[in-house]
N, CA, C and O atoms as a CHARMM CRD file, in Angstrom:
* protein
*
  264
    1    1 MET  N      8.00600   4.87400   5.56700 PROA 1      0.00000
    2    1 MET  CA     7.57300   4.34300   4.28900 PROA 1      0.00000
    3    1 MET  C      7.84900   2.83800   4.27000 PROA 1      0.00000
    4    1 MET  O      8.91700   2.39500   4.69200 PROA 1      0.00000
    5    2 GLU  N      6.91400   2.08100   3.79500 PROA 2      0.00000
    6    2 GLU  CA     7.08000   0.62700   3.67600 PROA 2      0.00000
    7    2 GLU  C      7.91100   0.32400   2.43100 PROA 2      0.00000
    8    2 GLU  O      7.47400   0.56700   1.30600 PROA 2      0.00000
    9    3 MET  N      9.09600  -0.20100   2.64400 PROA 3      0.00000
   10    3 MET  CA     9.99100  -0.48100   1.52100 PROA 3      0.00000
   11    3 MET  C     10.10800  -1.96800   1.21200 PROA 3      0.00000
   12    3 MET  O     10.41200  -2.33500   0.07600 PROA 3      0.00000
   13    4 CYS  N      9.87400  -2.82800   2.19100 PROA 4      0.00000
   14    4 CYS  CA    10.02200  -4.26300   1.95800 PROA 4      0.00000
   15    4 CYS  C      9.09000  -4.71500   0.84300 PROA 4      0.00000
   16    4 CYS  O      7.93100  -4.30600   0.76700 PROA 4      0.00000
   17    5 ARG  N      9.62200  -5.55800  -0.00500 PROA 5      0.00000
   18    5 ARG  CA     8.94400  -6.12400  -1.17600 PROA 5      0.00000
   19    5 ARG  C      8.81200  -5.14700  -2.34600 PROA 5      0.00000
   20    5 ARG  O      8.20200  -5.48200  -3.36100 PROA 5      0.00000
   21    6 GLN  N      9.37800  -3.94100  -2.21300 PROA 6      0.00000
   22    6 GLN  CA     9.36900  -3.00500  -3.34100 PROA 6      0.00000
   23    6 GLN  C     10.35400  -3.48600  -4.40100 PROA 6      0.00000
   24    6 GLN  O     11.43100  -3.98800  -4.07800 PROA 6      0.00000
   25    7 LYS  N      9.98400  -3.33200  -5.64000 PROA 7      0.00000
   26    7 LYS  CA    10.85800  -3.67200  -6.76900 PROA 7      0.00000
   27    7 LYS  C     11.72800  -2.46100  -7.08600 PROA 7      0.00000
   28    7 LYS  O     11.25400  -1.32500  -7.10000 PROA 7      0.00000
   29    8 VAL  N     13.00700  -2.72100  -7.34000 PROA 8      0.00000
   30    8 VAL  CA    13.96200  -1.66400  -7.65700 PROA 8      0.00000
   31    8 VAL  C     14.85000  -2.11300  -8.80800 PROA 8      0.00000
   32    8 VAL  O     14.90600  -3.29500  -9.14700 PROA 8      0.00000
   33    9 THR  N     15.54000  -1.15200  -9.40000 PROA 9      0.00000
   34    9 THR  CA    16.55500  -1.48000 -10.39800 PROA 9      0.00000
   35    9 THR  C     17.85800  -0.78700 -10.00200 PROA 9      0.00000
   36    9 THR  O     17.86200   0.37100  -9.58300 PROA 9      0.00000
   37   10 HSD  N     18.93700  -1.50300 -10.14100 PROA 10     0.00000
   38   10 HSD  CA    20.26900  -0.99900  -9.80600 PROA 10     0.00000
   39   10 HSD  C     21.06900  -0.86800 -11.09200 PROA 10     0.00000
   40   10 HSD  O     20.95800  -1.70000 -11.99300 PROA 10     0.00000
   41   11 ARG  N     21.86300   0.16500 -11.16700 PROA 11     0.00000
   42   11 ARG  CA    22.65200   0.43900 -12.37100 PROA 11     0.00000
   43   11 ARG  C     23.54900  -0.73800 -12.75600 PROA 11     0.00000
   44   11 ARG  O     23.69800  -1.03100 -13.94300 PROA 11     0.00000
   45   12 LYS  N     24.14500  -1.41400 -11.78100 PROA 12     0.00000
   46   12 LYS  CA    25.05900  -2.52400 -12.05400 PROA 12     0.00000
   47   12 LYS  C     24.39000  -3.88900 -11.92600 PROA 12     0.00000
   48   12 LYS  O     24.61400  -4.77100 -12.75500 PROA 12     0.00000
   49   13 TYR  N     23.56000  -4.06800 -10.87900 PROA 13     0.00000
   50   13 TYR  CA    23.01600  -5.38900 -10.55600 PROA 13     0.00000
   51   13 TYR  C     21.68000  -5.70200 -11.21900 PROA 13     0.00000
   52   13 TYR  O     21.24400  -6.85400 -11.20600 PROA 13     0.00000
   53   14 GLY  N     21.02400  -4.70300 -11.79700 PROA 14     0.00000
   54   14 GLY  CA    19.75100  -4.94500 -12.47000 PROA 14     0.00000
   55   14 GLY  C     18.57200  -4.96400 -11.51300 PROA 14     0.00000
   56   14 GLY  O     18.57200  -4.26800 -10.49800 PROA 14     0.00000
   57   15 ALA  N     17.56500  -5.76800 -11.84500 PROA 15     0.00000
   58   15 ALA  CA    16.31800  -5.81600 -11.07700 PROA 15     0.00000
   59   15 ALA  C     16.52800  -6.52200  -9.74000 PROA 15     0.00000
   60   15 ALA  O     17.26600  -7.50300  -9.63500 PROA 15     0.00000
   61   16 GLY  N     15.84700  -5.98200  -8.71600 PROA 16     0.00000
   62   16 GLY  CA    15.93900  -6.58300  -7.39600 PROA 16     0.00000
   63   16 GLY  C     14.69600  -6.28400  -6.58400 PROA 16     0.00000
   64   16 GLY  O     13.82700  -5.51900  -7.00300 PROA 16     0.00000
   65   17 THR  N     14.62600  -6.90800  -5.40300 PROA 17     0.00000
   66   17 THR  CA    13.50500  -6.73400  -4.48600 PROA 17     0.00000
   67   17 THR  C     14.05000  -6.37300  -3.11000 PROA 17     0.00000
   68   17 THR  O     14.97800  -7.01400  -2.61600 PROA 17     0.00000
   69   18 VAL  N     13.47400  -5.35000  -2.49500 PROA 18     0.00000
   70   18 VAL  CA    13.88500  -4.95400  -1.14600 PROA 18     0.00000
   71   18 VAL  C     13.44800  -6.03700  -0.16900 PROA 18     0.00000
   72   18 VAL  O     12.27700  -6.41500  -0.12600 PROA 18     0.00000
   73   19 ILE  N     14.41000  -6.53500   0.62100 PROA 19     0.00000
   74   19 ILE  CA    14.08900  -7.57300   1.60400 PROA 19     0.00000
   75   19 ILE  C     14.28200  -7.08800   3.03400 PROA 19     0.00000
   76   19 ILE  O     13.91300  -7.79000   3.97500 PROA 19     0.00000
   77   20 GLY  N     14.85300  -5.90300   3.21300 PROA 20     0.00000
   78   20 GLY  CA    15.03900  -5.35700   4.55400 PROA 20     0.00000
   79   20 GLY  C     15.22900  -3.85700   4.51100 PROA 20     0.00000
   80   20 GLY  O     15.81000  -3.31500   3.57100 PROA 20     0.00000
   81   21 PHE  N     14.72800  -3.18800   5.55200 PROA 21     0.00000
   82   21 PHE  CA    14.83500  -1.73100   5.61600 PROA 21     0.00000
   83   21 PHE  C     14.73500  -1.29000   7.06400 PROA 21     0.00000
   84   21 PHE  O     13.80600  -1.68300   7.76900 PROA 21     0.00000
   85   22 ASP  N     15.70300  -0.45900   7.52500 PROA 22     0.00000
   86   22 ASP  CA    15.65500   0.02300   8.91000 PROA 22     0.00000
   87   22 ASP  C     15.98900   1.51700   9.02700 PROA 22     0.00000
   88   22 ASP  O     16.79800   1.90000   9.87200 PROA 22     0.00000
   89   23 ASP  N     15.38900   2.34300   8.21000 PROA 23     0.00000
   90   23 ASP  CA    15.55000   3.80000   8.19800 PROA 23     0.00000
   91   23 ASP  C     16.83400   4.28400   7.54700 PROA 23     0.00000
   92   23 ASP  O     16.79900   5.30700   6.86200 PROA 23     0.00000
   93   24 ARG  N     17.94800   3.62300   7.71500 PROA 24     0.00000
   94   24 ARG  CA    19.21500   4.07600   7.12000 PROA 24     0.00000
   95   24 ARG  C     19.86100   3.02000   6.22700 PROA 24     0.00000
   96   24 ARG  O     20.73800   3.35000   5.42800 PROA 24     0.00000
   97   25 VAL  N     19.44700   1.76000   6.34600 PROA 25     0.00000
   98   25 VAL  CA    20.05100   0.68700   5.56100 PROA 25     0.00000
   99   25 VAL  C     18.95700  -0.08300   4.82500 PROA 25     0.00000
  100   25 VAL  O     17.97400  -0.53400   5.41400 PROA 25     0.00000
  101   26 LEU  N     19.16500  -0.21300   3.52500 PROA 26     0.00000
  102   26 LEU  CA    18.23000  -0.90800   2.65600 PROA 26     0.00000
  103   26 LEU  C     18.93700  -2.16400   2.15900 PROA 26     0.00000
  104   26 LEU  O     20.05700  -2.08100   1.65300 PROA 26     0.00000
  105   27 THR  N     18.30400  -3.32300   2.29400 PROA 27     0.00000
  106   27 THR  CA    18.88500  -4.56300   1.79400 PROA 27     0.00000
  107   27 THR  C     18.04200  -5.04100   0.62400 PROA 27     0.00000
  108   27 THR  O     16.82300  -5.18200   0.72400 PROA 27     0.00000
  109   28 VAL  N     18.72200  -5.28700  -0.48700 PROA 28     0.00000
  110   28 VAL  CA    18.04700  -5.67300  -1.73400 PROA 28     0.00000
  111   28 VAL  C     18.58700  -7.02600  -2.18000 PROA 28     0.00000
  112   28 VAL  O     19.79000  -7.27900  -2.12300 PROA 28     0.00000
  113   29 PHE  N     17.67300  -7.89400  -2.62500 PROA 29     0.00000
  114   29 PHE  CA    18.08000  -9.17900  -3.18000 PROA 29     0.00000
  115   29 PHE  C     18.01600  -9.10700  -4.69800 PROA 29     0.00000
  116   29 PHE  O     16.98800  -8.75800  -5.27800 PROA 29     0.00000
  117   30 PHE  N     19.13700  -9.44600  -5.33000 PROA 30     0.00000
  118   30 PHE  CA    19.24100  -9.50400  -6.78400 PROA 30     0.00000
  119   30 PHE  C     19.42100 -10.96900  -7.17900 PROA 30     0.00000
  120   30 PHE  O     20.27200 -11.66000  -6.61900 PROA 30     0.00000
  121   31 ASP  N     18.62700 -11.44600  -8.13700 PROA 31     0.00000
  122   31 ASP  CA    18.65500 -12.86300  -8.51000 PROA 31     0.00000
  123   31 ASP  C     20.06100 -13.37300  -8.81700 PROA 31     0.00000
  124   31 ASP  O     20.44300 -14.44500  -8.34900 PROA 31     0.00000
  125   32 GLN  N     20.82600 -12.62700  -9.58800 PROA 32     0.00000
  126   32 GLN  CA    22.14900 -13.10000  -9.99400 PROA 32     0.00000
  127   32 GLN  C     23.26900 -12.73500  -9.02200 PROA 32     0.00000
  128   32 GLN  O     24.36100 -13.29700  -9.10400 PROA 32     0.00000
  129   33 TYR  N     23.01500 -11.80300  -8.10600 PROA 33     0.00000
  130   33 TYR  CA    24.09500 -11.30000  -7.25200 PROA 33     0.00000
  131   33 TYR  C     23.84600 -11.47500  -5.76400 PROA 33     0.00000
  132   33 TYR  O     24.71500 -11.14900  -4.95600 PROA 33     0.00000
  133   34 GLY  N     22.67900 -11.98100  -5.38300 PROA 34     0.00000
  134   34 GLY  CA    22.36700 -12.16700  -3.97600 PROA 34     0.00000
  135   34 GLY  C     21.97300 -10.86400  -3.29800 PROA 34     0.00000
  136   34 GLY  O     21.57800  -9.90200  -3.95600 PROA 34     0.00000
  137   35 ALA  N     22.08400 -10.84600  -1.97200 PROA 35     0.00000
  138   35 ALA  CA    21.66600  -9.68600  -1.18500 PROA 35     0.00000
  139   35 ALA  C     22.80600  -8.68500  -1.02300 PROA 35     0.00000
  140   35 ALA  O     23.95900  -9.05800  -0.80600 PROA 35     0.00000
  141   36 HSD  N     22.45800  -7.42300  -1.13300 PROA 36     0.00000
  142   36 HSD  CA    23.40300  -6.32500  -0.92700 PROA 36     0.00000
  143   36 HSD  C     22.71900  -5.26000  -0.09200 PROA 36     0.00000
  144   36 HSD  O     21.52500  -5.00700  -0.25000 PROA 36     0.00000
  145   37 SER  N     23.48400  -4.63100   0.80600 PROA 37     0.00000
  146   37 SER  CA    22.95100  -3.56400   1.65500 PROA 37     0.00000
  147   37 SER  C     23.49200  -2.22000   1.19400 PROA 37     0.00000
  148   37 SER  O     24.64500  -2.10000   0.78000 PROA 37     0.00000
  149   38 PHE  N     22.63200  -1.21900   1.27700 PROA 38     0.00000
  150   38 PHE  CA    22.97200   0.12600   0.81200 PROA 38     0.00000
  151   38 PHE  C     22.48900   1.15100   1.82900 PROA 38     0.00000
  152   38 PHE  O     21.54000   0.90500   2.57400 PROA 38     0.00000
  153   39 ARG  N     23.14500   2.28700   1.85000 PROA 39     0.00000
  154   39 ARG  CA    22.73300   3.39200   2.72300 PROA 39     0.00000
  155   39 ARG  C     21.52500   4.10900   2.10800 PROA 39     0.00000
  156   39 ARG  O     21.57200   4.53900   0.95600 PROA 39     0.00000
  157   40 TYR  N     20.45000   4.23200   2.88200 PROA 40     0.00000
  158   40 TYR  CA    19.22100   4.89100   2.42700 PROA 40     0.00000
  159   40 TYR  C     19.16900   6.30400   2.96500 PROA 40     0.00000
  160   40 TYR  O     19.53300   6.50700   4.12300 PROA 40     0.00000
  161   41 PRO  N     18.74200   7.28800   2.20400 PROA 41     0.00000
  162   41 PRO  CA    18.29800   7.23700   0.81000 PROA 41     0.00000
  163   41 PRO  C     19.41600   7.48600  -0.19700 PROA 41     0.00000
  164   41 PRO  O     19.16200   7.56100  -1.39900 PROA 41     0.00000
  165   42 ASP  N     20.64900   7.61400   0.28600 PROA 42     0.00000
  166   42 ASP  CA    21.77800   8.01700  -0.56300 PROA 42     0.00000
  167   42 ASP  C     21.92200   7.19200  -1.84700 PROA 42     0.00000
  168   42 ASP  O     22.21600   7.74200  -2.90800 PROA 42     0.00000
  169   43 ILE  N     21.71800   5.88800  -1.75300 PROA 43     0.00000
  170   43 ILE  CA    21.90300   5.02100  -2.91800 PROA 43     0.00000
  171   43 ILE  C     20.97200   5.41200  -4.06800 PROA 43     0.00000
  172   43 ILE  O     21.29200   5.17000  -5.23200 PROA 43     0.00000
  173   44 PHE  N     19.81700   6.01700  -3.74800 PROA 44     0.00000
  174   44 PHE  CA    18.86500   6.40500  -4.78400 PROA 44     0.00000
  175   44 PHE  C     19.30300   7.65800  -5.54200 PROA 44     0.00000
  176   44 PHE  O     18.71400   7.99300  -6.56900 PROA 44     0.00000
  177   45 ALA  N     20.31200   8.34100  -5.05600 PROA 45     0.00000
  178   45 ALA  CA    20.80600   9.53200  -5.75400 PROA 45     0.00000
  179   45 ALA  C     21.57000   9.17700  -7.02200 PROA 45     0.00000
  180   45 ALA  O     21.69200  10.00400  -7.92600 PROA 45     0.00000
  181   46 SER  N     22.09000   7.93700  -7.09400 PROA 46     0.00000
  182   46 SER  CA    22.90900   7.61800  -8.25900 PROA 46     0.00000
  183   46 SER  C     22.76400   6.20000  -8.79800 PROA 46     0.00000
  184   46 SER  O     22.87100   6.00400 -10.00900 PROA 46     0.00000
  185   47 GLU  N     22.52600   5.21100  -7.95400 PROA 47     0.00000
  186   47 GLU  CA    22.62300   3.82100  -8.39100 PROA 47     0.00000
  187   47 GLU  C     21.30200   3.05200  -8.45000 PROA 47     0.00000
  188   47 GLU  O     21.16000   2.11700  -9.23800 PROA 47     0.00000
  189   48 LEU  N     20.34600   3.44100  -7.62400 PROA 48     0.00000
  190   48 LEU  CA    19.13200   2.63800  -7.46300 PROA 48     0.00000
  191   48 LEU  C     17.90700   3.46600  -7.78500 PROA 48     0.00000
  192   48 LEU  O     17.88300   4.67600  -7.56300 PROA 48     0.00000
  193   49 LYS  N     16.88200   2.79900  -8.31300 PROA 49     0.00000
  194   49 LYS  CA    15.62300   3.47700  -8.62700 PROA 49     0.00000
  195   49 LYS  C     14.46800   2.53600  -8.30700 PROA 49     0.00000
  196   49 LYS  O     14.52700   1.34300  -8.60400 PROA 49     0.00000
  197   50 ALA  N     13.41500   3.08500  -7.69700 PROA 50     0.00000
  198   50 ALA  CA    12.21200   2.30200  -7.42000 PROA 50     0.00000
  199   50 ALA  C     11.42300   2.13200  -8.70700 PROA 50     0.00000
  200   50 ALA  O     11.33800   3.05900  -9.51300 PROA 50     0.00000
  201   51 VAL  N     10.85000   0.96600  -8.90100 PROA 51     0.00000
  202   51 VAL  CA    10.02300   0.70500 -10.08000 PROA 51     0.00000
  203   51 VAL  C      8.70300   1.45900  -9.97000 PROA 51     0.00000
  204   51 VAL  O      8.22300   2.01400 -10.95800 PROA 51     0.00000
  205   52 ASP  N      8.11400   1.48300  -8.77600 PROA 52     0.00000
  206   52 ASP  CA     6.84300   2.17900  -8.54900 PROA 52     0.00000
  207   52 ASP  C      7.09000   3.68800  -8.53400 PROA 52     0.00000
  208   52 ASP  O      7.84700   4.17300  -7.69300 PROA 52     0.00000
  209   53 PRO  N      6.46700   4.44000  -9.44700 PROA 53     0.00000
  210   53 PRO  CA     6.71700   5.88700  -9.52400 PROA 53     0.00000
  211   53 PRO  C      6.34700   6.64900  -8.24800 PROA 53     0.00000
  212   53 PRO  O      7.00700   7.63300  -7.91400 PROA 53     0.00000
  213   54 GLU  N      5.32400   6.22200  -7.54000 PROA 54     0.00000
  214   54 GLU  CA     4.93700   6.89600  -6.29200 PROA 54     0.00000
  215   54 GLU  C      5.99900   6.69200  -5.21300 PROA 54     0.00000
  216   54 GLU  O      6.32500   7.62300  -4.47600 PROA 54     0.00000
  217   55 VAL  N      6.52600   5.50200  -5.12400 PROA 55     0.00000
  218   55 VAL  CA     7.60200   5.22600  -4.17000 PROA 55     0.00000
  219   55 VAL  C      8.82600   6.05600  -4.53100 PROA 55     0.00000
  220   55 VAL  O      9.46000   6.63400  -3.64800 PROA 55     0.00000
  221   56 GLN  N      9.16700   6.12400  -5.81800 PROA 56     0.00000
  222   56 GLN  CA    10.32100   6.91600  -6.24500 PROA 56     0.00000
  223   56 GLN  C     10.12000   8.38900  -5.91800 PROA 56     0.00000
  224   56 GLN  O     11.06600   9.06500  -5.51500 PROA 56     0.00000
  225   57 ARG  N      8.90800   8.89400  -6.08500 PROA 57     0.00000
  226   57 ARG  CA     8.61300  10.29200  -5.76300 PROA 57     0.00000
  227   57 ARG  C      8.87300  10.56700  -4.28100 PROA 57     0.00000
  228   57 ARG  O      9.42800  11.60700  -3.92800 PROA 57     0.00000
  229   58 ARG  N      8.47600   9.64300  -3.42600 PROA 58     0.00000
  230   58 ARG  CA     8.69000   9.82100  -1.98000 PROA 58     0.00000
  231   58 ARG  C     10.17400   9.73200  -1.62700 PROA 58     0.00000
  232   58 ARG  O     10.65000  10.44100  -0.74000 PROA 58     0.00000
  233   59 ILE  N     10.89300   8.86900  -2.31600 PROA 59     0.00000
  234   59 ILE  CA    12.34000   8.76400  -2.10200 PROA 59     0.00000
  235   59 ILE  C     13.02600  10.05100  -2.54800 PROA 59     0.00000
  236   59 ILE  O     13.91100  10.55300  -1.85500 PROA 59     0.00000
  237   60 ASP  N     12.62400  10.58900  -3.70100 PROA 60     0.00000
  238   60 ASP  CA    13.19000  11.84400  -4.18600 PROA 60     0.00000
  239   60 ASP  C     12.96900  12.96500  -3.16500 PROA 60     0.00000
  240   60 ASP  O     13.85600  13.78800  -2.94100 PROA 60     0.00000
  241   61 ALA  N     11.78400  12.99300  -2.55000 PROA 61     0.00000
  242   61 ALA  CA    11.49800  13.99300  -1.51500 PROA 61     0.00000
  243   61 ALA  C     12.41000  13.79800  -0.32100 PROA 61     0.00000
  244   61 ALA  O     12.88500  14.77900   0.25300 PROA 61     0.00000
  245   62 ALA  N     12.66800  12.55700   0.06800 PROA 62     0.00000
  246   62 ALA  CA    13.58100  12.27900   1.18800 PROA 62     0.00000
  247   62 ALA  C     14.99300  12.72500   0.85700 PROA 62     0.00000
  248   62 ALA  O     15.70200  13.23000   1.72800 PROA 62     0.00000
  249   63 LEU  N     15.41100  12.54800  -0.38100 PROA 63     0.00000
  250   63 LEU  CA    16.74000  12.99200  -0.80100 PROA 63     0.00000
  251   63 LEU  C     16.87800  14.51600  -0.71300 PROA 63     0.00000
  252   63 LEU  O     17.95700  15.03900  -0.43500 PROA 63     0.00000
  253   64 LYS  N     15.77300  15.20900  -0.95200 PROA 64     0.00000
  254   64 LYS  CA    15.78000  16.67900  -0.89200 PROA 64     0.00000
  255   64 LYS  C     15.56500  17.18200   0.53300 PROA 64     0.00000
  256   64 LYS  O     15.60500  18.38800   0.77600 PROA 64     0.00000
  257   65 GLY  N     15.33900  16.26800   1.47400 PROA 65     0.00000
  258   65 GLY  CA    15.13100  16.67700   2.85900 PROA 65     0.00000
  259   65 GLY  C     13.71700  17.12000   3.15600 PROA 65     0.00000
  260   65 GLY  O     13.48300  17.78600   4.16500 PROA 65     0.00000
  261   66 GLU  N     12.78100  16.77300   2.32100 PROA 66     0.00000
  262   66 GLU  CA    11.38400  17.17700   2.50700 PROA 66     0.00000
  263   66 GLU  C     10.64700  16.21200   3.40500 PROA 66     0.00000
  264   66 GLU  O      9.46000  16.39900   3.66900 PROA 66     0.00000
């Protein structure tokens, strides 16, 4: 799945943009907090959400192992 340039929201850091992705690590840039790396897809289970509903649906499927 193409994740770079996807818009996301984080529970603590707010709105951000994915700037890097390598199957297990997602790097997101937040305007006020800079870049942070997270374990993919685990971070989407509690802290992060994709703005695009189709992308979020695919992430939810990955979390379920589909």
